[in-house]
Every structure is written in structure tokens, then in C-alpha cells.
NULOSE-231282 format. One record per residue: residue number from 1; residue in three letters; x, y, z of N, C-alpha, C in turn; chain. Coordinates in Angstrom, 1 decimal. Layout:
<fipas>
{NUM ALA {X Y Z} {X Y Z} {X Y Z} A}
...
</fipas>
This chain:
<fipas>
{1 UNK {0.6 -1.3 0.2} {-0.3 -0.1 -0.1} {0.8 1.5 -0.3} A}
{2 UNK {2.3 1.1 0.9} {2.7 2.5 0.6} {3.8 2.6 -0.5} A}
{3 UNK {4.0 1.9 -1.1} {4.1 1.6 -2.8} {3.9 2.7 -3.5} A}
{4 UNK {2.5 2.0 -3.4} {1.5 3.0 -4.5} {1.2 4.6 -4.5} A}
{5 UNK {1.5 4.6 -2.7} {1.8 6.0 -2.6} {2.9 7.2 -3.0} A}
{6 UNK {3.6 6.5 -3.2} {5.5 7.1 -3.4} {5.5 6.7 -5.0} A}
{7 UNK {3.8 6.1 -5.5} {4.6 5.6 -6.9} {5.1 6.6 -8.3} A}
{8 UNK {5.6 7.1 -8.6} {5.5 8.1 -9.6} {4.5 8.0 -10.5} A}
{9 UNK {4.1 8.9 -11.1} {3.3 9.0 -11.7} {3.4 8.9 -13.6} A}
{10 UNK {3.0 8.2 -14.3} {3.4 8.1 -15.9} {4.4 9.6 -16.2} A}
{11 UNK {3.2 10.6 -15.8} {3.7 11.9 -16.5} {5.0 12.3 -16.1} A}
{12 UNK {5.4 12.3 -14.6} {6.3 12.5 -13.8} {7.7 12.0 -14.6} A}
{13 UNK {7.4 10.3 -14.4} {8.8 9.4 -15.6} {8.6 10.6 -17.1} A}
{14 UNK {7.6 10.8 -17.4} {8.1 10.9 -19.2} {8.5 12.6 -19.1} A}
{15 UNK {8.5 13.3 -17.8} {8.8 14.5 -17.9} {10.2 14.6 -17.6} A}
{16 UNK {10.8 13.9 -16.8} {12.1 13.3 -16.7} {13.0 12.4 -17.8} A}
{17 UNK {12.0 12.1 -18.4} {12.8 11.5 -19.0} {13.3 12.9 -20.3} A}
{18 UNK {12.3 13.0 -20.6} {12.3 14.5 -21.4} {13.6 15.1 -21.2} A}
{19 UNK {13.7 15.6 -20.0} {14.4 17.1 -19.2} {15.7 15.7 -19.7} A}
{20 UNK {16.1 14.5 -19.3} {17.4 14.0 -19.9} {17.6 14.1 -21.0} A}
{21 UNK {16.3 14.1 -22.0} {17.3 14.1 -23.9} {17.1 15.5 -23.9} A}
{22 UNK {16.8 16.5 -23.3} {16.8 18.0 -23.5} {18.6 18.6 -23.1} A}
{23 UNK {19.1 17.8 -21.8} {20.1 17.5 -21.2} {20.9 17.1 -22.3} A}
{24 UNK {20.6 15.9 -22.9} {21.7 15.2 -23.9} {22.0 16.2 -24.9} A}
{25 UNK {20.6 16.5 -25.6} {20.6 17.4 -26.8} {21.8 18.4 -26.6} A}
{26 UNK {21.5 19.3 -25.5} {21.8 20.7 -24.9} {23.6 20.2 -24.8} A}
{27 UNK {23.8 19.1 -25.0} {25.1 19.1 -24.3} {25.9 18.6 -26.2} A}
{28 UNK {24.9 18.6 -27.0} {25.6 18.4 -28.4} {27.1 19.2 -29.0} A}
{29 UNK {28.2 18.9 -29.3} {29.4 19.9 -29.0} {29.2 20.6 -30.5} A}
{30 UNK {28.3 20.1 -31.4} {28.0 21.0 -32.4} {27.4 22.5 -32.3} A}
{31 UNK {26.7 22.2 -31.2} {26.2 23.7 -30.8} {27.3 24.8 -30.6} A}
{32 UNK {28.4 24.0 -29.3} {29.0 25.2 -28.9} {30.2 25.2 -30.5} A}
{33 UNK {30.3 23.7 -31.0} {31.6 24.4 -32.0} {31.1 25.0 -32.9} A}
{34 UNK {30.2 24.3 -34.0} {29.6 25.1 -35.1} {28.7 25.9 -35.0} A}
{35 UNK {27.9 26.0 -34.1} {26.9 27.2 -34.0} {27.1 28.5 -33.3} A}
{36 UNK {28.6 28.1 -32.6} {29.3 29.5 -31.5} {28.6 29.5 -30.5} A}
{37 UNK {27.4 28.5 -29.8} {27.3 29.0 -28.6} {28.3 29.3 -27.4} A}
{38 UNK {28.3 30.1 -26.6} {29.2 30.3 -25.5} {28.8 29.0 -24.8} A}
{39 UNK {30.0 28.5 -24.7} {30.5 27.1 -23.6} {30.9 27.7 -22.2} A}
{40 UNK {29.5 28.7 -21.6} {29.8 29.0 -20.6} {28.5 28.9 -19.8} A}
{41 UNK {28.5 28.7 -18.0} {27.4 28.6 -17.3} {26.4 29.4 -18.3} A}
{42 UNK {26.0 31.0 -18.4} {25.0 31.5 -19.2} {24.9 30.7 -20.6} A}
{43 UNK {25.5 30.2 -21.3} {25.3 29.9 -22.7} {24.7 28.4 -22.4} A}
{44 UNK {24.9 27.7 -21.1} {24.5 26.3 -21.3} {22.7 26.5 -20.6} A}
{45 UNK {23.0 27.6 -19.6} {21.2 27.7 -19.5} {20.2 28.5 -20.2} A}
{46 UNK {21.1 29.0 -21.6} {20.5 29.3 -22.8} {19.6 28.2 -23.4} A}
{47 UNK {20.7 27.6 -23.4} {20.2 26.4 -24.8} {19.6 25.4 -23.8} A}
{48 UNK {19.8 25.1 -22.5} {18.9 24.3 -21.5} {16.9 24.7 -21.9} A}
{49 UNK {17.8 26.1 -21.9} {16.2 27.0 -21.6} {15.2 26.6 -22.9} A}
{50 UNK {16.0 27.2 -24.1} {15.4 27.1 -25.4} {15.3 25.4 -25.7} A}
{51 UNK {15.9 24.2 -25.8} {15.5 22.9 -25.8} {13.8 22.9 -25.1} A}
{52 UNK {14.0 23.3 -23.9} {12.7 22.8 -22.9} {11.4 24.1 -23.2} A}
{53 UNK {11.7 25.3 -24.2} {10.8 26.1 -24.5} {10.5 25.0 -26.0} A}
{54 UNK {10.9 24.7 -26.3} {10.8 24.0 -27.7} {9.8 23.0 -27.4} A}
{55 UNK {10.2 22.3 -26.2} {9.4 20.6 -26.2} {8.0 21.6 -25.4} A}
{56 UNK {8.1 22.5 -24.5} {6.7 22.9 -24.6} {5.8 23.4 -25.0} A}
{57 UNK {6.9 24.0 -26.1} {5.7 24.4 -26.9} {5.4 23.6 -27.8} A}
{58 UNK {5.8 22.3 -28.7} {5.2 20.7 -29.0} {3.8 20.2 -27.9} A}
{59 UNK {4.0 20.4 -26.7} {3.2 19.5 -26.1} {1.9 20.8 -26.0} A}
{60 UNK {2.1 22.4 -26.0} {1.1 22.8 -25.3} {-0.2 22.7 -26.8} A}
{61 UNK {-1.4 22.7 -25.7} {-2.7 22.4 -26.2} {-2.8 21.0 -27.0} A}
{62 UNK {-2.3 19.9 -26.4} {-1.9 18.8 -26.8} {-3.2 17.5 -25.7} A}
{63 UNK {-3.8 18.2 -25.0} {-4.4 17.7 -23.7} {-3.9 17.5 -22.7} A}
{64 UNK {-4.6 16.9 -21.8} {-4.6 16.9 -20.3} {-3.2 15.9 -20.3} A}
{65 UNK {-3.0 14.9 -20.3} {-1.6 14.1 -20.4} {-0.4 15.1 -20.9} A}
{66 UNK {-0.5 15.8 -21.8} {0.8 16.6 -22.6} {1.0 17.9 -21.2} A}
{67 UNK {-0.5 18.2 -20.6} {0.0 19.5 -19.8} {0.8 19.0 -18.3} A}
{68 UNK {0.2 17.5 -18.1} {1.0 16.8 -17.0} {2.2 16.7 -17.1} A}
{69 UNK {2.4 16.5 -18.6} {3.8 15.7 -18.6} {4.8 17.2 -18.8} A}
{70 UNK {4.1 18.4 -19.7} {4.6 19.4 -19.4} {5.3 20.1 -18.1} A}
{71 UNK {4.2 19.9 -17.7} {4.3 20.4 -15.9} {5.8 19.5 -15.4} A}
{72 UNK {5.6 18.3 -15.7} {6.9 17.3 -15.1} {8.1 17.6 -15.9} A}
{73 UNK {8.0 18.2 -17.2} {9.4 18.2 -17.8} {10.1 19.9 -17.3} A}
{74 UNK {8.9 20.8 -16.8} {9.4 22.0 -16.2} {10.1 22.1 -15.0} A}
{75 UNK {9.4 21.0 -13.9} {9.8 20.4 -12.5} {11.0 20.0 -12.8} A}
{76 UNK {11.5 18.8 -13.5} {13.1 18.5 -14.2} {13.7 19.2 -14.0} A}
{77 UNK {13.4 20.4 -15.1} {14.5 21.6 -15.4} {14.5 22.2 -14.4} A}
{78 UNK {13.7 22.8 -13.4} {14.1 23.9 -12.3} {14.6 22.7 -11.2} A}
{79 UNK {14.7 21.2 -10.9} {14.9 20.7 -9.8} {16.6 20.5 -10.8} A}
{80 UNK {16.9 20.4 -11.8} {18.3 20.7 -12.6} {18.5 21.8 -12.6} A}
{81 UNK {18.6 23.1 -12.7} {18.9 24.4 -12.1} {19.3 24.2 -10.5} A}
{82 UNK {18.5 23.8 -10.1} {18.2 23.7 -8.7} {19.9 23.1 -7.8} A}
{83 UNK {20.1 21.9 -8.8} {20.8 20.8 -8.4} {22.6 21.5 -9.1} A}
{84 UNK {22.3 21.9 -10.3} {23.8 22.6 -10.6} {23.9 24.0 -9.9} A}
{85 UNK {23.5 24.6 -9.5} {23.5 25.9 -8.3} {24.7 25.1 -7.2} A}
{86 UNK {23.7 24.0 -6.4} {24.4 23.4 -5.4} {26.2 23.0 -5.5} A}
{87 UNK {25.6 22.2 -7.1} {27.0 21.8 -6.9} {28.2 22.7 -7.4} A}
{88 UNK {27.9 23.9 -7.9} {28.9 24.9 -8.3} {29.2 25.3 -6.6} A}
{89 UNK {28.4 25.5 -5.9} {28.8 25.7 -4.2} {28.2 26.9 -3.9} A}
{90 UNK {27.3 27.0 -4.3} {25.9 28.3 -4.4} {25.3 27.8 -2.9} A}
{91 UNK {25.0 29.0 -1.9} {25.1 28.4 -0.5} {23.8 28.3 -0.4} A}
{92 UNK {23.4 27.8 0.2} {21.7 27.0 0.8} {20.7 28.8 0.8} A}
{93 UNK {21.5 29.5 1.6} {21.1 31.2 1.6} {20.6 31.2 0.8} A}
{94 UNK {21.7 31.2 -0.4} {21.5 32.3 -1.6} {21.2 31.4 -2.8} A}
{95 UNK {20.5 29.9 -2.6} {20.5 29.4 -3.7} {19.0 29.5 -4.5} A}
{96 UNK {18.0 30.6 -3.0} {16.8 30.5 -3.5} {16.3 31.8 -4.1} A}
{97 UNK {17.3 33.2 -3.8} {17.1 34.2 -4.6} {17.4 33.8 -6.1} A}
{98 UNK {19.2 32.8 -6.0} {19.3 32.6 -8.0} {18.1 31.6 -8.4} A}
{99 UNK {16.9 30.8 -7.9} {16.4 30.3 -8.6} {15.0 30.9 -8.8} A}
{100 UNK {14.9 31.9 -8.2} {13.9 33.1 -8.1} {14.1 34.0 -9.2} A}
{101 UNK {15.5 34.1 -9.9} {16.2 35.4 -10.6} {15.8 34.3 -12.0} A}
{102 UNK {17.1 33.2 -11.8} {16.5 32.3 -13.2} {15.2 31.9 -14.0} A}
{103 UNK {14.1 31.5 -12.8} {13.0 31.4 -12.9} {12.3 32.8 -13.6} A}
{104 UNK {12.5 33.7 -13.1} {12.1 35.1 -14.3} {12.2 34.8 -15.4} A}
{105 UNK {13.9 34.9 -15.1} {14.6 34.6 -16.9} {14.1 33.7 -17.7} A}
{106 UNK {14.0 32.5 -17.0} {13.2 31.5 -18.4} {11.7 32.0 -18.4} A}
{107 UNK {11.2 32.4 -17.5} {9.6 32.7 -18.5} {9.3 34.0 -18.9} A}
{108 UNK {10.9 35.2 -19.1} {10.5 36.0 -20.0} {11.1 35.4 -21.3} A}
{109 UNK {12.1 34.5 -21.4} {12.7 33.8 -22.2} {11.6 33.1 -23.0} A}
{110 UNK {10.9 32.5 -22.4} {9.7 31.6 -23.0} {9.1 32.8 -23.5} A}
{111 UNK {8.4 34.1 -23.0} {7.8 34.8 -23.7} {8.1 35.0 -25.0} A}
{112 UNK {9.1 35.6 -25.2} {10.4 36.4 -26.0} {10.2 34.7 -27.0} A}
{113 UNK {10.6 33.8 -26.6} {10.7 32.9 -27.8} {9.6 33.0 -28.7} A}
{114 UNK {7.9 32.7 -27.6} {6.8 32.4 -28.8} {6.6 33.4 -29.1} A}
{115 UNK {6.8 34.3 -28.9} {6.8 35.9 -29.8} {7.7 35.9 -31.0} A}
{116 UNK {8.7 35.2 -30.5} {9.3 34.9 -31.9} {8.7 34.0 -33.0} A}
{117 UNK {8.3 32.9 -32.5} {7.8 31.9 -33.5} {6.8 32.1 -33.9} A}
{118 UNK {5.8 33.2 -33.3} {4.2 33.1 -33.8} {4.1 34.4 -34.7} A}
{119 UNK {5.9 35.1 -35.2} {6.0 36.2 -36.2} {6.2 35.4 -37.2} A}
{120 UNK {6.6 34.3 -37.2} {7.0 33.3 -38.4} {6.4 33.4 -39.4} A}
{121 UNK {6.4 33.8 -40.3} {8.1 33.1 -41.7} {8.8 34.3 -41.1} A}
{122 UNK {8.4 35.4 -40.6} {9.5 36.5 -40.5} {10.7 36.2 -39.3} A}
{123 UNK {11.8 35.6 -39.8} {12.4 35.1 -38.7} {13.5 36.3 -37.9} A}
{124 UNK {13.3 37.4 -38.2} {14.2 38.4 -37.4} {14.0 38.6 -36.1} A}
{125 UNK {12.4 38.4 -35.3} {12.1 38.5 -34.3} {13.1 37.2 -33.7} A}
{126 UNK {13.1 36.2 -34.0} {13.6 34.7 -33.4} {15.2 34.8 -33.8} A}
{127 UNK {15.7 35.8 -34.4} {16.9 36.2 -34.7} {17.8 37.2 -33.5} A}
{128 UNK {16.6 38.1 -33.1} {17.1 38.9 -32.4} {17.0 38.5 -30.9} A}
{129 UNK {15.8 37.7 -30.5} {16.0 36.8 -29.0} {17.3 36.4 -29.0} A}
{130 UNK {17.4 35.8 -30.0} {18.7 34.7 -30.1} {20.2 35.2 -29.5} A}
{131 UNK {20.0 36.2 -30.5} {21.4 37.3 -30.7} {21.3 38.1 -29.2} A}
{132 UNK {20.2 38.4 -28.7} {20.4 39.2 -27.3} {20.4 38.1 -25.9} A}
{133 UNK {20.0 37.0 -26.0} {19.7 35.8 -25.0} {21.2 34.8 -25.4} A}
{134 UNK {21.4 34.1 -26.5} {22.5 33.3 -26.3} {23.6 33.8 -26.5} A}
{135 UNK {23.5 35.0 -27.5} {25.0 35.5 -27.7} {25.5 36.7 -27.2} A}
{136 UNK {24.7 37.1 -25.9} {24.7 38.3 -25.4} {26.5 38.4 -25.3} A}
{137 UNK {26.8 39.5 -26.1} {28.1 40.0 -26.0} {29.4 38.6 -26.5} A}
{138 UNK {28.8 37.6 -27.2} {29.5 36.8 -28.3} {29.6 37.2 -29.7} A}
{139 UNK {30.4 36.2 -30.2} {30.0 36.7 -31.5} {28.6 35.9 -31.6} A}
{140 UNK {27.9 36.8 -32.5} {27.0 36.4 -32.9} {26.4 35.5 -34.5} A}
{141 UNK {26.0 34.4 -34.5} {25.4 33.6 -34.8} {24.0 32.8 -35.1} A}
{142 UNK {23.4 34.0 -34.9} {21.8 33.7 -34.8} {21.3 33.5 -35.9} A}
{143 UNK {21.5 33.5 -37.2} {20.7 32.9 -37.9} {20.9 31.8 -38.2} A}
{144 UNK {22.4 31.1 -38.1} {22.5 29.8 -38.1} {21.7 29.2 -36.7} A}
{145 UNK {21.8 29.6 -35.8} {21.0 28.8 -34.6} {19.6 29.0 -34.7} A}
{146 UNK {19.0 29.9 -35.4} {17.9 30.5 -35.7} {17.2 28.9 -37.1} A}
{147 UNK {18.0 28.8 -37.9} {17.9 27.8 -38.8} {17.8 25.9 -37.9} A}
{148 UNK {18.8 26.0 -36.9} {18.9 24.7 -35.8} {17.3 24.8 -35.7} A}
{149 UNK {16.7 26.0 -34.4} {15.7 26.0 -34.2} {14.3 25.7 -35.0} A}
{150 UNK {14.8 26.1 -36.1} {13.7 25.7 -36.9} {13.4 24.4 -37.2} A}
{151 UNK {14.7 23.8 -37.8} {14.8 22.3 -37.8} {14.2 21.4 -37.0} A}
{152 UNK {14.6 21.6 -35.4} {14.5 21.3 -34.2} {12.3 21.3 -34.3} A}
{153 UNK {12.2 23.0 -34.3} {10.5 22.4 -34.6} {10.1 22.1 -35.7} A}
{154 UNK {10.6 21.4 -36.8} {9.8 20.7 -37.5} {10.2 19.3 -37.2} A}
{155 UNK {11.1 18.5 -36.2} {11.7 17.2 -36.0} {10.4 17.2 -34.7} A}
{156 UNK {10.3 18.3 -34.2} {9.0 17.7 -33.3} {8.6 17.8 -33.5} A}
{157 UNK {7.7 18.5 -34.5} {6.3 18.2 -35.2} {6.3 16.7 -35.4} A}
{158 UNK {7.0 16.5 -36.3} {6.8 14.9 -36.7} {7.0 13.6 -35.4} A}
{159 UNK {7.3 13.8 -34.1} {7.0 13.7 -33.2} {5.7 12.9 -32.7} A}
{160 UNK {5.3 11.7 -32.5} {4.1 11.9 -31.8} {3.7 12.1 -30.6} A}
{161 UNK {2.5 12.1 -30.7} {2.5 12.8 -29.2} {2.3 11.7 -28.3} A}
{162 UNK {2.0 10.4 -28.6} {2.1 9.4 -27.7} {3.3 8.5 -27.4} A}
{163 UNK {4.6 9.4 -28.1} {6.0 8.9 -27.9} {6.6 10.1 -27.1} A}
{164 UNK {6.0 11.6 -27.0} {6.5 12.4 -26.3} {5.6 12.1 -24.7} A}
{165 UNK {4.7 11.7 -24.7} {4.1 11.3 -23.6} {4.6 10.5 -22.6} A}
{166 UNK {5.2 9.4 -23.4} {6.1 8.6 -22.6} {7.7 8.3 -22.4} A}
{167 UNK {7.7 10.0 -22.6} {8.8 9.9 -22.5} {10.1 10.1 -23.5} A}
{168 UNK {9.9 9.9 -24.9} {10.6 9.9 -25.8} {10.9 11.0 -26.7} A}
{169 UNK {12.0 11.5 -27.0} {11.6 12.3 -28.0} {13.1 12.1 -29.2} A}
{170 UNK {12.7 12.5 -30.2} {13.6 12.4 -31.2} {14.2 13.9 -31.5} A}
{171 UNK {15.4 13.9 -31.9} {16.2 15.6 -32.1} {16.5 15.5 -33.2} A}
{172 UNK {16.8 16.5 -34.0} {17.4 16.1 -35.6} {18.9 16.4 -35.0} A}
{173 UNK {19.5 15.3 -35.5} {21.5 15.7 -35.3} {21.8 17.2 -35.8} A}
{174 UNK {23.1 17.5 -35.0} {23.6 18.5 -35.7} {24.0 18.0 -36.7} A}
</fipas>
């Protein structure tokens, strides 16, 4: 009986699995080598966030299970950020403040990315938000990263909702 109380729900399992695939895709060397994403804490945050936003966009409006998986994906993302801060040696007292700032940054980026994606086929808003967030102060390769984002959106659209809700996602290789 106690086992069933603490058993993870399928949506939680799927959300964690999707986040693991986000991490894997976000660590692709080609993002840093070929697309010039800065290999820094900030650059990695931006790439993780971008991939989470793309998955959340794909799952949006797809029913109750997809909404639960989206929430579980977001929860896993937040836990991953919290864990990363602690591994970097951020004190317990400071973690909450930093997490609040990261949460605000994620929501801001999510809104900006969504507005840019809604403006398609005009790619300029997407390139602008990528230049400002991912490449802030670095060599701007936003047109190439915008191509990558568009290709990933197309690939995600081809992923079946059933597989996504089971925690499986196929990304387009670099």
C-alpha cells in the first residue's frame, strides 16, 4: 500500500525522461563548436532553456496528459537548475534568490521565444531574441542558430504525441 502512495506517475516519469533528453541534446558539441554558442554557464542555461521551450511549445494544447508531462518537464528543469547551483557551491541561503532570478529569466525567455515563433515566417524576431540571449556579448551566429531552431521545431512536430507523453523524443542531429 505504501508503495502505491509513493509511486511516480507516468507523467512525472515522462517529464524526467524528456528533461534527460534535453540535457543530452543541449550538450551536443556542435552547438558550441559549429553554432558558436558560448560554452559558459550562461550559454548552457540559454541552450537548456531553449530546448525546454521548444518541447513545451510542442506539447501545448495537446490535452491533459500532455499538460501533465509539460509540468513534469518544467519541474525536472527547475530541479536540474537547483542541483547545478548547489554543485557549483552556491550556499543554501542564496539558492532561493538565484532560483527566483533564473525562473524569471526562463519565463521572460519563454514569452520572447513564443512571440518570435508566432511571428514566423518572419525570422528576424527569432534571430533578435537569440542574439540577445544566447549570444549576449559573444560572436553572433543567430541566423545559423535560428536555422537549428526551425529544424528542431519541424522534427518535434514529427514526433508523435504518444511517444512524447511516454518520455521519448527525437531531436534532429547537428
